[in-house]
C-alpha positions in Angstrom: 153.6 -3.8 216.1 155.6 -5.6 213.4 153.5 -8.8 213.9 150.2 -6.9 213.4 151.6 -5.3 210.2 152.7 -8.7 208.9 149.2 -10.2 209.6 147.6 -7.2 207.9 149.9 -7.5 204.9 149.2 -11.3 204.5 145.4 -10.7 204.8 145.6 -7.8 202.3 147.5 -9.9 199.7 145.1 -12.9 200.2 142.1 -10.5 199.8 143.6 -9.0 196.6 144.4 -12.4 195.1 140.9 -13.7 195.9 139.2 -10.8 194.2 141.6 -10.8 191.2 141.4 -14.6 190.6 137.7 -15.2 191.3 136.3 -13.0 188.5 138.8 -14.6 186.1 137.7 -18.1 187.1 134.0 -17.1 186.4 134.9 -16.2 182.8 136.2 -19.7 182.1 133.7 -22.0 180.4 130.0 -21.2 180.1 129.2 -19.0 183.1 125.6 -18.0 182.9 123.3 -16.0 185.1 121.2 -18.9 186.3 121.8 -21.0 189.5 120.3 -24.3 190.3 117.8 -26.3 188.2 115.1 -24.5 186.2 111.9 -26.5 185.6 109.3 -25.6 183.0 105.6 -25.6 183.9 105.2 -29.3 183.0 107.9 -30.3 185.5 110.6 -31.0 182.9 114.1 -29.6 183.5 115.1 -26.7 181.2 118.7 -27.1 180.0 119.8 -23.4 179.7 116.9 -21.3 181.0 117.1 -19.2 177.8 114.5 -18.9 175.0 116.0 -16.9 172.3 116.4 -16.3 168.5 112.7 -16.3 167.5 110.5 -13.3 166.5 108.5 -11.4 169.0 105.3 -13.3 169.8 102.4 -11.1 169.0 99.5 -13.4 170.0 98.6 -17.1 170.3 98.5 -18.0 166.6 101.9 -16.3 166.1 103.3 -18.3 169.0 102.2 -21.5 167.4 104.0 -20.5 164.1 107.1 -18.8 165.5 108.2 -20.8 168.5 109.8 -24.3 168.5 108.8 -27.0 170.9 111.4 -26.1 173.6 110.3 -22.4 173.5 106.6 -23.3 173.6 107.1 -25.6 176.6 109.3 -23.0 178.4 106.5 -20.4 178.3 103.8 -23.0 179.1 101.9 -22.7 175.9 98.5 -24.6 176.0 95.2 -25.0 174.2 92.3 -26.9 175.6 93.7 -30.0 177.4 96.9 -30.0 175.3 100.2 -28.5 176.5 103.5 -28.1 174.6 106.3 -30.3 175.6 110.0 -30.0 174.7 109.5 -32.9 172.2 106.0 -32.2 170.9 105.0 -28.6 169.9 101.5 -27.4 169.6 100.4 -26.9 166.0 97.4 -25.0 164.5 95.9 -28.4 163.7 96.0 -29.5 167.3 94.6 -26.2 168.6 91.9 -25.7 166.0 88.7 -24.7 167.9 90.3 -25.5 171.3 89.5 -23.2 174.3 91.0 -22.0 176.6 94.3 -21.2 175.0 97.3 -19.1 176.1 100.6 -19.3 178.0 101.2 -19.9 181.7 104.1 -17.5 182.0 103.1 -14.8 179.4 100.1 -12.6 178.9 99.5 -12.9 175.2 97.4 -10.4 173.4 94.0 -11.7 172.1 94.4 -12.8 168.4 94.6 -9.8 166.1 94.8 -7.2 168.9 98.5 -7.0 169.4 100.0 -3.5 169.2 103.7 -3.1 170.1 103.0 0.3 171.7 99.6 -0.1 173.4 98.9 -3.9 173.7 102.2 -5.9 173.6 102.8 -9.4 174.8 104.0 -9.1 178.4 105.6 -11.3 181.0 103.0 -12.4 183.5 103.1 -10.4 186.8 104.6 -12.4 189.7 105.3 -11.9 193.3 108.5 -13.4 194.8 109.4 -13.8 198.4 113.0 -13.4 199.5 114.2 -13.3 203.2 117.4 -12.5 204.9 118.5 -12.5 208.5 121.8 -11.8 210.1 124.0 -10.1 212.7 126.9 -7.8 212.2 128.5 -8.3 215.6 128.1 -12.0 216.7 130.4 -12.1 219.7 130.2 -8.4 220.8 134.0 -8.1 220.9 135.7 -4.7 220.7 138.7 -5.7 218.7 137.4 -8.0 215.9 133.9 -8.4 214.7 132.3 -11.5 213.2 129.2 -11.2 211.0 126.7 -13.9 209.8 124.0 -13.5 207.2 121.5 -16.2 206.0 119.6 -15.4 202.8 116.8 -17.3 201.0 115.9 -16.2 197.4 112.6 -17.2 195.8 111.5 -18.9 199.0 108.2 -20.2 197.5 110.1 -21.6 194.5 107.9 -19.9 192.0 108.5 -20.6 188.3 108.5 -17.3 186.4 110.3 -15.5 183.5 111.5 -12.0 183.0 112.9 -10.1 180.0 110.9 -12.1 177.4 112.7 -12.5 174.1 115.0 -9.6 174.7 117.1 -8.5 171.7 120.4 -8.9 173.5 119.8 -11.6 176.1 116.7 -13.8 175.2 114.4 -14.9 177.9 115.6 -15.6 181.5 113.8 -17.6 184.2 113.7 -16.3 187.7 116.3 -18.1 189.9 114.9 -21.1 191.6 114.9 -21.3 195.4 118.4 -20.8 196.7 119.9 -20.5 200.2 123.1 -18.8 201.0 125.2 -18.2 204.2 127.8 -15.5 204.5 130.3 -15.4 207.3 132.5 -12.3 207.7 135.4 -11.3 209.8 136.0 -7.6 210.2 139.2 -6.1 211.6 
């Protein structure tokens, strides 16, 4: 009886320390909400996954004027055969008379038709595929239970954004493909 109580006490202290220290460690340094490598539509790696501190993009001409090269490349801005890159933004001179034009990750309103209430710029719809499989009683034991769960997020590795130019958090990219395994011991 005393041995069980001692084992339970040690496990409880370890559990409490883990959940007290782990959140503190996450606050050190630059802990963001993105995991893995984020790539823009041209295949280049995006450093932070955020596109922030620019005015709301009403339509394509406004995007040309308001966004810098990194932000244009992140949303996949294009006109004709030209696409924005992190080092070379699109300009009105490059895009003059070019069709088609738009952004790969945003649905921009047609020039001059933007209305913040009825026809705003929106994040392009996307469909993501996540999968998870697991078992809550691996060994079918009465006393202790082991569980295992395998999870895949964004299985098709689709590049997409959500929360475009939010006032508080900027633009975030969907997490790239990620796999996790969770092993649990229940007593």
